[in-house]
GUBAMI-265812 format. One record per residue (C-alpha): residue number from 1; residue in one letter; chain; z, x, y. Coordinates in steps of 0.2 Angstrom, whole numbers, padded with zeros to 4 digits, always signed. Each point is the difference from the previous one (the first is absolute). Layout:
! GUBAMI-265812
<node NUM, 'a', 'A', <Z, X, Y>>
...
//
This chain:
! GUBAMI-265812
<node 1, 'm', 'A', <+0450, -0370, +0880>>
<node 2, 'r', 'A', <-0004, -0012, -0014>>
<node 3, 'k', 'A', <+0000, -0018, +0007>>
<node 4, 'r', 'A', <+0012, -0010, -0011>>
<node 5, 't', 'A', <-0010, -0012, -0013>>
<node 6, 'n', 'A', <-0001, -0018, +0002>>
<node 7, 'd', 'A', <+0005, -0005, -0019>>
<node 8, 'r', 'A', <-0008, -0018, +0004>>
<node 9, 'a', 'A', <-0016, +0008, +0003>>
<node 10, 'l', 'A', <-0001, +0013, -0014>>
<node 11, 'a', 'A', <+0005, -0014, -0012>>
<node 12, 's', 'A', <-0015, -0011, +0005>>
<node 13, 's', 'A', <-0011, +0016, -0002>>
<node 14, 'p', 'A', <+0002, +0010, -0016>>
<node 15, 'a', 'A', <-0013, +0013, +0004>>
<node 16, 'k', 'A', <+0009, +0004, +0017>>
<node 17, 'a', 'A', <+0016, +0000, -0009>>
<node 18, 'g', 'A', <-0008, +0013, -0011>>
<node 19, 'a', 'A', <-0006, +0012, +0013>>
<node 20, 'e', 'A', <+0019, -0003, +0009>>
<node 21, 'g', 'A', <+0008, +0007, -0016>>
<node 22, 'd', 'A', <-0014, +0014, -0001>>
<node 23, 'a', 'A', <+0004, +0005, +0016>>
<node 24, 'k', 'A', <+0018, +0000, -0001>>
<node 25, 'q', 'A', <+0001, +0011, -0017>>
<node 26, 'r', 'A', <-0014, +0012, +0010>>
<node 27, 's', 'A', <+0015, +0001, +0015>>
<node 28, 'r', 'A', <+0012, +0006, -0014>>
<node 29, 'a', 'A', <-0010, +0015, -0005>>
<node 30, 'p', 'A', <+0009, +0017, +0002>>
<node 31, 'g', 'A', <-0006, +0010, +0013>>
<node 32, 'p', 'A', <+0001, +0001, +0020>>
<node 33, 'r', 'A', <-0005, -0017, +0008>>
<node 34, 'p', 'A', <-0015, +0001, +0011>>
<node 35, 's', 'A', <+0001, -0002, +0017>>
<node 36, 'p', 'A', <-0009, -0017, +0008>>
<node 37, 'g', 'A', <-0011, +0012, +0012>>
<node 38, 'n', 'A', <-0008, +0007, -0015>>
<node 39, 's', 'A', <+0001, -0011, -0016>>
<node 40, 's', 'A', <-0017, +0004, -0010>>
<node 41, 'e', 'A', <+0002, +0007, -0016>>
<node 42, 'r', 'A', <-0006, +0013, -0010>>
<node 43, 't', 'A', <-0002, +0004, -0019>>
<node 44, 'c', 'A', <+0006, +0016, -0009>>
<node 45, 'i', 'A', <-0014, +0007, -0009>>
<node 46, 'l', 'A', <+0011, +0004, -0014>>
<node 47, 't', 'A', <+0010, -0014, -0002>>
<node 48, 'r', 'A', <-0009, -0014, +0007>>
<node 49, 'r', 'A', <+0015, -0005, +0009>>
<node 50, 't', 'A', <-0001, -0007, +0016>>
<node 51, 'g', 'A', <+0009, +0005, +0016>>
<node 52, 's', 'A', <+0001, +0002, +0018>>
<node 53, 'r', 'A', <-0010, +0014, +0011>>
<node 54, 'e', 'A', <+0021, +0005, +0003>>
<node 55, 'e', 'A', <+0004, +0001, -0018>>
<node 56, 'l', 'A', <-0016, +0010, -0008>>
<node 57, 'i', 'A', <-0008, +0016, +0003>>
<node 58, 'r', 'A', <-0018, +0003, +0006>>
<node 59, 'l', 'A', <-0009, +0013, -0006>>
<node 60, 'a', 'A', <-0016, +0005, +0011>>
<node 61, 'l', 'A', <-0017, +0007, -0006>>
<node 62, 'g', 'A', <-0004, +0017, +0010>>
<node 63, 'p', 'A', <-0020, +0004, +0005>>
<node 64, 'd', 'A', <+0002, +0014, -0015>>
<node 65, 'g', 'A', <+0005, -0014, -0012>>
<node 66, 'e', 'A', <+0019, +0005, -0001>>
<node 67, 'v', 'A', <+0014, -0013, -0002>>
<node 68, 'a', 'A', <+0013, +0002, +0013>>
<node 69, 'p', 'A', <+0017, -0010, +0006>>
<node 70, 'd', 'A', <-0002, -0012, +0014>>
<node 71, 'v', 'A', <+0018, -0004, +0002>>
<node 72, 'r', 'A', <-0003, -0008, +0017>>
<node 73, 'a', 'A', <-0016, -0009, -0006>>
<node 74, 'r', 'A', <-0010, +0007, +0015>>
<node 75, 'a', 'A', <-0014, +0008, -0009>>
<node 76, 'p', 'A', <-0018, -0007, +0004>>
<node 77, 'g', 'A', <-0011, -0006, -0016>>
<node 78, 'r', 'A', <+0006, -0009, -0017>>
<node 79, 'g', 'A', <+0017, +0004, -0006>>
<node 80, 'a', 'A', <+0009, -0001, -0016>>
<node 81, 'w', 'A', <+0016, -0007, -0002>>
<node 82, 'i', 'A', <+0016, +0006, -0013>>
<node 83, 'g', 'A', <+0015, -0008, -0003>>
<node 84, 'v', 'A', <+0009, +0011, -0012>>
<node 85, 'g', 'A', <+0013, +0013, +0001>>
<node 86, 'r', 'A', <-0007, +0019, -0002>>
<node 87, 'k', 'A', <+0007, +0005, -0018>>
<node 88, 'a', 'A', <-0012, -0015, -0004>>
<node 89, 'l', 'A', <-0014, +0005, +0013>>
<node 90, 'd', 'A', <+0000, +0019, -0007>>
<node 91, 'e', 'A', <+0000, -0007, -0021>>
<node 92, 'a', 'A', <-0015, -0012, +0006>>
<node 93, 'n', 'A', <-0009, +0015, +0009>>
<node 94, 'a', 'A', <+0004, +0012, -0015>>
<node 95, 'k', 'A', <-0008, -0011, -0013>>
<node 96, 'g', 'A', <-0015, -0004, +0012>>
<node 97, 'k', 'A', <+0004, -0018, +0003>>
<node 98, 'l', 'A', <+0002, +0003, +0019>>
<node 99, 'k', 'A', <-0017, +0007, +0002>>
<node 100, 'g', 'A', <-0007, -0015, -0010>>
<node 101, 'a', 'A', <+0008, -0012, +0010>>
<node 102, 'l', 'A', <-0002, +0008, +0017>>
<node 103, 's', 'A', <-0020, +0001, -0005>>
<node 104, 'r', 'A', <-0001, -0018, -0003>>
<node 105, 'a', 'A', <+0009, -0004, +0015>>
<node 106, 'f', 'A', <-0011, +0013, +0012>>
<node 107, 'k', 'A', <-0015, -0006, -0010>>
<node 108, 't', 'A', <-0005, +0017, -0004>>
<node 109, 'g', 'A', <+0000, +0012, -0013>>
<node 110, 'd', 'A', <+0002, +0015, +0012>>
<node 111, 'v', 'A', <+0020, -0001, +0002>>
<node 112, 'v', 'A', <+0009, +0017, +0002>>
<node 113, 'v', 'A', <+0019, -0004, -0006>>
<node 114, 'p', 'A', <+0012, +0016, +0006>>
<node 115, 'a', 'A', <+0011, +0004, -0014>>
<node 116, 'd', 'A', <+0014, -0001, +0011>>
<node 117, 'l', 'A', <-0003, -0017, +0007>>
<node 118, 'g', 'A', <+0018, -0005, -0004>>
<node 119, 'e', 'A', <+0007, +0013, +0010>>
<node 120, 'r', 'A', <-0011, -0002, +0015>>
<node 121, 'i', 'A', <+0003, -0019, +0003>>
<node 122, 'e', 'A', <+0018, +0004, -0003>>
<node 123, 't', 'A', <+0000, +0013, +0013>>
<node 124, 'a', 'A', <-0010, -0010, +0012>>
<node 125, 'l', 'A', <+0014, -0014, -0003>>
<node 126, 'r', 'A', <+0014, +0012, +0004>>
<node 127, 's', 'A', <-0009, +0005, +0016>>
<node 128, 'q', 'A', <-0004, -0018, +0006>>
<node 129, 'a', 'A', <+0020, -0004, -0003>>
<node 130, 'l', 'A', <+0005, +0018, +0011>>
<node 131, 'd', 'A', <-0014, -0006, +0013>>
<node 132, 'r', 'A', <+0008, -0018, +0002>>
<node 133, 'l', 'A', <+0017, +0008, +0002>>
<node 134, 'g', 'A', <-0007, +0012, +0015>>
<node 135, 'l', 'A', <-0009, -0015, +0008>>
<node 136, 'e', 'A', <+0015, -0010, +0001>>
<node 137, 'a', 'A', <+0009, +0015, +0007>>
<node 138, 'r', 'A', <-0012, +0004, +0012>>
<node 139, 'g', 'A', <-0001, -0020, +0004>>
<node 140, 'g', 'A', <+0021, -0001, +0003>>
<node 141, 't', 'A', <+0004, -0011, -0015>>
<node 142, 'l', 'A', <+0009, +0013, -0011>>
<node 143, 'i', 'A', <+0015, +0008, +0005>>
<node 144, 'n', 'A', <+0008, +0014, -0010>>
<node 145, 'g', 'A', <+0019, +0009, +0002>>
<node 146, 'a', 'A', <+0015, -0007, -0009>>
<node 147, 'e', 'A', <+0011, -0005, +0014>>
<node 148, 'r', 'A', <-0016, -0010, +0007>>
<node 149, 'i', 'A', <-0005, -0009, -0013>>
<node 150, 'e', 'A', <+0019, -0005, -0005>>
<node 151, 'q', 'A', <+0002, -0007, +0016>>
<node 152, 'a', 'A', <-0017, -0010, -0001>>
<node 153, 'a', 'A', <+0002, -0005, -0017>>
<node 154, 'r', 'A', <+0018, -0007, +0005>>
<node 155, 'a', 'A', <-0008, -0009, +0014>>
<node 156, 'g', 'A', <-0013, -0008, -0011>>
<node 157, 'k', 'A', <-0015, +0009, +0006>>
<node 158, 'v', 'A', <-0005, +0010, -0015>>
<node 159, 'h', 'A', <-0015, -0009, -0012>>
<node 160, 'l', 'A', <-0003, +0015, -0010>>
<node 161, 'l', 'A', <+0013, +0014, -0005>>
<node 162, 'i', 'A', <-0008, +0016, -0008>>
<node 163, 'h', 'A', <+0010, +0015, -0007>>
<node 164, 'a', 'A', <-0007, +0018, -0004>>
<node 165, 'g', 'A', <-0003, +0003, -0018>>
<node 166, 'd', 'A', <+0013, +0014, +0002>>
<node 167, 'a', 'A', <+0012, -0008, +0010>>
<node 168, 'g', 'A', <+0020, -0002, -0003>>
<node 169, 'e', 'A', <+0006, -0013, -0008>>
<node 170, 'd', 'A', <+0014, -0003, +0011>>
<node 171, 'g', 'A', <-0012, -0001, +0015>>
<node 172, 'n', 'A', <-0010, -0012, -0010>>
<node 173, 'r', 'A', <+0015, -0011, -0004>>
<node 174, 't', 'A', <+0006, +0000, +0019>>
<node 175, 'l', 'A', <-0018, -0006, +0006>>
<node 176, 'd', 'A', <-0001, -0012, -0014>>
<node 177, 'q', 'A', <+0016, -0008, +0005>>
<node 178, 'a', 'A', <-0003, -0002, +0017>>
<node 179, 'w', 'A', <-0016, -0007, -0004>>
<node 180, 'r', 'A', <+0007, -0013, -0010>>
<node 181, 'v', 'A', <+0013, -0004, +0014>>
<node 182, 'g', 'A', <-0014, -0004, +0009>>
<node 183, 'g', 'A', <-0009, -0013, -0012>>
<node 184, 'g', 'A', <-0010, +0013, -0008>>
<node 185, 'p', 'A', <-0004, +0002, -0020>>
<node 186, 'a', 'A', <+0013, +0011, -0011>>
<node 187, 'k', 'A', <-0008, +0015, +0003>>
<node 188, 'g', 'A', <-0014, +0011, +0009>>
<node 189, 'l', 'A', <-0016, +0007, -0008>>
<node 190, 'v', 'A', <+0001, +0017, -0007>>
<node 191, 'f', 'A', <-0015, +0009, +0005>>
<node 192, 'p', 'A', <-0007, +0010, -0015>>
<node 193, 'l', 'A', <-0003, +0016, +0011>>
<node 194, 'p', 'A', <+0015, +0012, +0008>>
<node 195, 'r', 'A', <+0003, +0000, +0019>>
<node 196, 't', 'A', <-0011, +0014, +0004>>
<node 197, 'i', 'A', <-0015, -0011, -0006>>
<node 198, 'l', 'A', <+0008, -0013, +0010>>
<node 199, 's', 'A', <+0002, +0010, +0016>>
<node 200, 'm', 'A', <-0018, +0007, +0000>>
<node 201, 'a', 'A', <-0008, -0018, +0000>>
<node 202, 'l', 'A', <+0011, -0005, +0013>>
<node 203, 'g', 'A', <-0002, +0017, +0009>>
<node 204, 'r', 'A', <+0019, +0001, +0003>>
<node 205, 'e', 'A', <+0013, +0011, -0006>>
<node 206, 'n', 'A', <+0011, -0004, -0015>>
<node 207, 'v', 'A', <-0004, -0018, -0002>>
<node 208, 'v', 'A', <+0013, -0006, -0015>>
<node 209, 'h', 'A', <+0001, -0018, +0004>>
<node 210, 'v', 'A', <-0013, -0011, +0009>>
<node 211, 'a', 'A', <+0001, -0019, +0005>>
<node 212, 'l', 'A', <-0013, -0012, +0006>>
<node 213, 't', 'A', <+0004, -0011, +0015>>
<node 214, 'd', 'A', <-0014, -0010, -0001>>
<node 215, 'a', 'A', <-0005, -0014, -0013>>
<node 216, 'a', 'A', <-0017, +0004, -0002>>
<node 217, 'a', 'A', <+0001, +0017, +0001>>
<node 218, 'a', 'A', <+0013, +0000, -0016>>
<node 219, 'r', 'A', <-0012, -0013, -0007>>
<node 220, 'r', 'A', <-0014, +0012, +0001>>
<node 221, 'v', 'A', <+0010, +0016, -0006>>
<node 222, 't', 'A', <+0008, -0009, -0012>>
<node 223, 'h', 'A', <-0018, -0005, -0007>>
<node 224, 'a', 'A', <-0007, +0018, +0001>>
<node 225, 'i', 'A', <+0014, +0007, -0010>>
<node 226, 's', 'A', <-0001, -0013, -0012>>
<node 227, 'r', 'A', <-0020, +0004, -0006>>
<node 228, 'w', 'A', <+0003, +0016, -0001>>
<node 229, 'q', 'A', <+0016, -0003, -0011>>
<node 230, 'a', 'A', <-0009, -0012, -0010>>
<node 231, 'f', 'A', <-0014, +0012, -0004>>
<node 232, 'i', 'A', <+0011, +0014, -0005>>
<node 233, 'd', 'A', <+0010, -0012, -0013>>
<node 234, 'p', 'A', <-0005, -0019, +0002>>
<node 235, 'd', 'A', <+0017, -0005, -0011>>
<node 236, 'a', 'A', <+0011, +0009, +0010>>
<node 237, 'g', 'A', <+0000, -0008, +0017>>
<node 238, 'l', 'A', <+0010, +0007, +0015>>
<node 239, 'd', 'A', <+0016, +0008, -0001>>
<node 240, 'g', 'A', <+0011, -0011, +0015>>
<node 241, 'a', 'A', <-0007, -0013, +0010>>
<node 242, 'v', 'A', <-0018, -0004, -0004>>
<node 243, 'a', 'A', <-0002, -0011, +0015>>
<node 244, 'a', 'A', <+0005, -0003, +0017>>
<node 245, 'r', 'A', <+0016, -0008, +0004>>
<node 246, 'p', 'A', <+0004, -0019, -0006>>
<node 247, 'g', 'A', <-0010, -0011, +0016>>
<node 248, 's', 'A', <-0014, +0011, +0000>>
<node 249, 'n', 'A', <-0017, -0007, -0003>>
<node 250, 'd', 'A', <-0014, +0010, -0009>>
<node 251, 'd', 'A', <-0016, -0004, +0011>>
<node 252, 'd', 'A', <-0005, +0015, +0007>>
<node 253, 'l', 'A', <-0006, +0016, -0011>>
<node 254, 'd', 'A', <-0014, +0003, +0009>>
<node 255, 'e', 'A', <-0002, +0017, +0002>>
<node 256, 'g', 'A', <-0007, +0000, +0017>>
<node 257, 'n', 'A', <+0017, -0008, +0006>>
<node 258, 'a', 'A', <+0010, +0014, +0007>>
//
């Protein structure tokens, strides 16, 4: 958390006041807030905009010189970071701007940029979001079934509510209302994929609605889905709840914390 500023001290130190003002301005920049445990910033090779590791997407250079998405930022060696959506990335790739930026970032002209790099990144982010849901299901922090979710929501035990993309409006409305009664936001998150995909990701049958009953798990799932959706359409945002229920902290986005 940002400490309160001592106005008297700032008044006697213009340089400090300016630095504090710059920090406040940066804190208002759009995009996910970095987790305190990993606050190091990276720079987008295309826009030069800075952001946290959680906000930007890492690209890695393979042994054969081909560039590949590294959305979990775990591949060894030098990496390059992007902070643009798929449309902007595809355009930069088609015009050769992406290859130039990558050559400078990797300090080599022997860089192979796949024509479908944007699609590969989108697929990797989608898989990461589905994997995250599967991990939470196996960890016991995720429940499904309309009746079970409604009871937990009314009791204030639901931190994130998700509806399949093909869920019925009546079912969504009923669970949304139960979540509001329990202190949640106005609506649950409408997942961009149908129930068949959700069911496969969770290893369960006919999953139409899911709920996260742990605050940290809700933050991890929200983060994974929002990264994926931001790459698809940076201006759209998520349909429905974009964060865990009010009162949750966003300090546990580490992929390893399952």
